[in-house]
C-alpha positions in Angstrom: -19.2 20.5 19.4 -22.8 21.2 20.3 -21.5 21.7 23.6 -19.6 24.7 22.7 -21.4 25.4 19.3 -18.6 25.0 17.2 -19.6 24.9 13.3 -19.0 22.0 10.9 -20.5 18.6 10.3 -18.8 15.3 11.4 -20.0 11.9 9.4 -19.1 8.6 10.5 -19.5 6.1 7.7 -19.8 2.7 7.9 -17.0 1.1 5.0 -16.9 -3.1 4.7 -14.6 -4.9 2.7 -12.1 -2.9 3.0 -9.1 -5.3 1.9 -11.5 -7.5 -0.2 -14.3 -5.6 -1.6 -13.1 -1.9 -2.1 -15.6 -0.3 0.1 -14.4 3.5 0.3 -13.9 3.0 -3.3 -17.4 2.5 -3.7 -18.3 5.3 -1.6 -15.9 7.8 -3.6 -17.8 6.6 -6.9 -21.4 6.7 -5.2 -20.6 10.4 -4.3 -20.6 9.8 -0.4 -18.0 11.9 0.6 -18.4 14.9 -2.4 -22.0 14.9 -2.1 -21.5 15.8 2.0 -18.5 18.4 0.9 -16.3 15.9 3.2 -12.7 18.3 3.8 -10.6 15.1 5.8 -11.2 11.6 6.4 -10.0 10.3 9.5 -9.1 6.1 10.3 -7.2 4.3 12.7 -5.9 0.5 12.2 -4.7 -1.7 14.7 -1.4 -4.0 13.9 1.5 -5.9 16.0 3.3 -2.9 14.9 4.0 0.1 17.2 2.1 3.2 17.2 2.8 5.6 14.3 0.8 8.7 12.6 2.2 8.7 8.7 1.4 5.6 7.4 1.5 4.7 4.2 0.7 1.5 2.7 1.5 -0.1 -1.0 -0.7 0.3 -3.8 -2.6 -2.7 -5.0 -4.0 -4.6 -8.0 -5.4 -8.1 -8.2 -6.3 -9.9 -12.0 -7.3 -13.0 -13.0 -4.9 -15.1 -15.3 -6.4 -17.4 -17.9 -4.8 -18.9 -21.2 -7.0 -20.9 -23.7 -5.2 -23.9 -25.1 -6.5 -26.6 -27.3 -6.6 -30.8 -25.6 -5.4 -33.6 -26.8 -3.7 -37.0 -25.6 -0.7 -36.0 -24.1 1.1 -39.9 -25.1 -0.8 -40.5 -28.4 -1.0 -37.0 -29.9 0.7 -34.3 -27.9 1.8 -32.4 -31.1 -1.9 -31.5 -32.0 -2.6 -29.9 -28.5 -2.0 -26.4 -27.4 -1.0 -26.7 -23.5 -2.5 -23.8 -21.5 -0.9 -25.0 -18.4 2.8 -25.2 -19.8 1.8 -21.2 -20.6 0.6 -20.4 -17.4 4.1 -22.5 -16.0 6.0 -20.7 -18.5 4.7 -17.1 -17.0 5.0 -18.3 -13.3 8.8 -19.2 -14.0 9.4 -15.7 -15.7 7.4 -13.9 -13.0 10.2 -15.1 -10.5 13.4 -14.2 -12.9 11.9 -10.9 -13.0 11.6 -10.4 -8.9 15.8 -10.2 -9.4 15.3 -6.9 -11.4 12.2 -5.5 -9.2 12.9 -2.7 -7.1 12.4 -2.8 -3.3 8.7 -2.5 -2.2 7.3 -4.4 -5.5 5.9 -7.3 -4.6 4.6 -10.2 -7.3 2.3 -12.7 -5.8 -0.1 -15.6 -7.2 -1.4 -18.9 -7.0 -2.7 -21.1 -9.6 -6.7 -21.7 -9.5 -6.8 -23.9 -12.4 -3.7 -26.6 -13.4 -5.8 -28.6 -15.5 -8.4 -32.0 -15.3 -6.1 -35.2 -15.9 -2.3 -35.6 -15.8 -2.2 -37.8 -19.3 -4.0 -34.7 -21.4 -2.4 -31.7 -23.0 -4.6 -29.2 -21.0 -6.8 -26.6 -22.9 -7.5 -24.4 -20.0 -5.6 -23.3 -17.2 -5.7 -20.0 -14.6 -4.2 -18.3 -11.8 -4.7 -15.4 -9.3 -2.2 -12.8 -9.4 -1.1 -9.5 -7.2 1.2 -6.9 -8.0 2.2 -4.3 -4.8 4.0 -1.1 -5.3 5.6 1.5 -2.9 3.2 4.1 -5.2 0.7 3.5 -7.7 3.0 5.7 -10.7 5.6 2.6 -9.5 2.7 -0.4 -9.9 2.1 0.7 -13.5 5.7 0.4 -14.6 6.0 -3.0 -12.7 2.0 -4.6 -13.7 3.8 -3.3 -17.8 6.7 -6.0 -16.7 4.3 -8.7 -15.3 2.2 -8.4 -17.9 5.1 -9.2 -20.1 5.6 -12.5 -18.4 2.3 -13.8 -19.1 2.3 -12.7 -23.1 5.5 -14.7 -23.0 3.9 -17.7 -21.9 1.2 -16.9 -24.3 3.7 -16.6 -27.1 5.9 -19.8 -25.6 3.1 -21.8 -26.1 0.3 -20.8 -28.5 -2.2 -20.2 -25.8 -4.5 -17.3 -25.7 -4.3 -15.2 -22.9 -6.8 -13.1 -21.1 -6.0 -10.7 -18.3 -9.6 -9.6 -16.4 -8.7 -7.3 -13.7 -10.5 -8.1 -10.0 -9.7 -4.9 -7.8 -7.1 -2.3 -6.8 -6.4 0.3 -4.6 -4.2 3.3 -4.5 -1.2 3.7 -2.1 -2.0 5.8 1.0 -0.3 9.0 1.3 -0.3 10.2 5.2 -1.3 14.3 5.1 1.3 15.5 7.7 -0.1 18.8 8.5 -3.2 16.6 10.1 -0.8 13.7 11.1 1.5 16.1 13.3 -1.9 16.7 15.7 -3.3 13.4 15.9 1.0 12.5 17.2 0.9 15.0 19.5 -2.2 13.8 21.1 -1.5 10.1 21.1 1.9 11.2 22.7 0.0 13.2 25.3 -1.7 10.2 26.1 1.1 7.7 26.7 2.2 6.8 23.2 5.6 7.0 21.9 5.4 7.9 18.2 8.5 9.5 17.3 9.6 12.9 15.5 8.1 12.9 11.8 11.5 11.6 10.2 11.3 8.3 12.0 7.5 8.5 12.2 7.3 8.0 8.7 9.4 5.0 8.9 7.7 3.2 11.7 4.6 3.9 9.7 5.7 2.5 6.3 3.8 -0.8 5.7 3.9 -3.3 2.3 0.5 -4.1 3.2 -2.9 -2.1 1.0 -5.9 -0.8 2.2 -8.5 1.2 0.2 -7.6 4.4 2.4 -5.3 4.8 0.1 -7.8 6.0 -2.5 -9.3 8.7 0.2 -5.8 9.8 0.2 -5.8 10.5 -3.4 -9.7 12.4 -3.0 -8.8 14.6 0.1 -6.3 14.9 3.0 -6.1 11.5 5.2 -4.6 9.8 8.2 -4.6 6.5 9.0 -3.5 6.3 12.4 -1.8 2.9 13.5 -2.1 1.7 16.6 -0.3 -1.6 18.8 -2.0 -4.6 19.9 0.2 -6.5 21.5 -0.2 -10.1 20.1 2.1 -13.0 18.5 0.1 -13.0 15.2 -0.6 -10.0 13.1 -4.4 -9.2 11.8 -6.7 -11.3 10.3 -5.4 -13.8 12.7 -7.6 -15.8 15.3 -5.1 -14.8 17.7 -4.8 -11.1 17.2 -8.6 -11.4 17.1 -8.2 -12.8 21.1 -5.3 -9.7 21.5 -8.1 -7.9 20.4 -10.2 -8.4 23.0 -8.2 -7.8 26.1 -8.1 -4.4 28.4 -4.8 -3.0 27.0 -6.3 -3.1 23.4 -9.3 -1.4 24.3 -7.4 1.1 25.7 -5.5 1.6 23.3 -8.2 2.1 20.9 -9.7 4.7 22.9 -6.4 6.5 22.7 -6.5 6.4 18.9 -10.2 7.2 18.9 -9.3 10.2 21.2 -6.9 11.3 19.0 -8.6 11.5 16.0 -11.4 12.9 18.0 -9.3 16.0 18.6 -7.6 16.0 15.0 -11.1 16.2 13.8 -12.1 19.2 16.3 -8.8 21.1 15.8 -9.2 20.9 11.6 -12.6 22.3 12.2 -11.6 25.4 14.6 -8.2 25.8 13.6 -8.3 27.5 10.0 -4.8 27.6 9.4 -4.5 23.9 10.2 -7.1 22.9 7.6 -5.7 25.4 4.9 -2.3 23.4 5.3 -3.5 20.3 5.1 -5.2 21.3 1.7 -2.3 22.7 0.2 -0.1 19.7 1.3 -2.9 17.9 -0.6 -2.8 19.8 -4.0 1.2 19.6 -3.3 1.3 15.7 -3.0 -1.4 15.4 -6.5 1.5 18.0 -8.3 3.9 15.3 -7.0 6.0 18.8 -5.7 6.8 17.4 -2.4 9.7 15.6 -3.7 12.3 17.4 -2.6 10.8 18.4 0.5 10.5 15.0 1.6 13.8 13.8 0.5 15.5 16.6 2.7 13.5 15.7 5.4 14.3 12.1 5.3 18.0 12.7 4.9 18.2 14.7 7.8 18.0 11.9 9.5 19.9 9.0 8.5 22.9 10.8 7.3 25.2 10.9 10.0 28.4 13.3 9.7 30.7 10.3 9.8 29.4 9.4 6.0 32.4 9.8 4.5 31.0 9.5 1.0 27.4 10.0 -0.1 26.6 9.3 -3.8 23.5 10.0 -5.6 21.9 8.8 -8.6 18.6 10.6 -9.7 16.4 8.3 -12.4 12.4 8.8 -13.6 11.9 6.6 -11.0 13.9 6.8 -7.8 16.5 9.0 -5.7 19.2 6.0 -5.2 21.9 6.8 -2.5 24.5 5.3 -1.2 26.3 6.1 1.6 29.3 2.9 2.3 30.3 4.4 5.8 26.6 3.8 7.3 27.0 0.6 9.3 23.4 -1.0 8.7 21.8 1.2 5.9 23.6 0.6 2.6 21.0 1.7 0.1 18.0 4.7 1.2 15.8 5.0 -1.8 12.6 7.3 -2.1 10.0 6.0 -4.8 8.6 9.1 -6.6 9.2 11.0 -2.9 6.7 8.9 -1.4 8.1 6.6 0.9 11.6 5.9 2.3 13.0 2.3 1.6 16.1 0.5 3.3 17.7 -1.7 2.3 19.3 -3.5 5.8 
């Protein structure tokens, strides 16, 4: 920028606690982006999967569940107690039943952190940490209501009092296709093999979650994914060892160069920046669903497909393609993500 007298500003943010503390969310709330009038945000993330430009992630929320009952001797006078652990177990089993009716991309996770003090008492307290994920933050709201009813059922069945405390939540990441097009072209020019957007959006879909998702609802965002050859995935000692190799370093430099060029293009090409911002505005309005839907189906529906049935609901488009060999159902959830049932 200095050499060629390019206008604009590049800011490097250190954002710790990506997955456990929401560092970028805290920066957003503190005005770190708005104070500098940031136009776009670029980031990269390694993994054991293939390189991708159109990386999308799941929306996520974690919360603590507590039940408060009444202690009593489990043999001498159990009728005098209210079993908080029974309430939690009832809710846990209800969640297992709920999973049968959840959509592809819906994830319900949890573990019991406090299961009582001794085996011979009616437990006055029980608690656990739970997580729900979904393809979009809109879908997450729907799923969360159903999950909450499971916990309410535990309280209703036992008489225990229920308390739910929010811990952390992330939005789904919506990649900006205008900017990702540049990143894809540069990555491929440097030796990568990211496919066309129709396939890239499938390759880049992950059910993991990140606070970069919140950034993508605040400004146009790129979360470039690059591969590090490893048996284990990220957040694992084996992956850390693989990340120290020369090959991993080359992959990281390629991703860094792609982001640098994407940023420079946005600074020097007014049409690109305008397109990225316009796409971002349309995404917030939810008006891109039809366009994305058409784009994705042009890739998957072969001429040999003898029958295609569509069903439109408030939450998803369902398309049944009986003649396809490997794909039974293709679902576009709120226009955000392609989900395939294999």
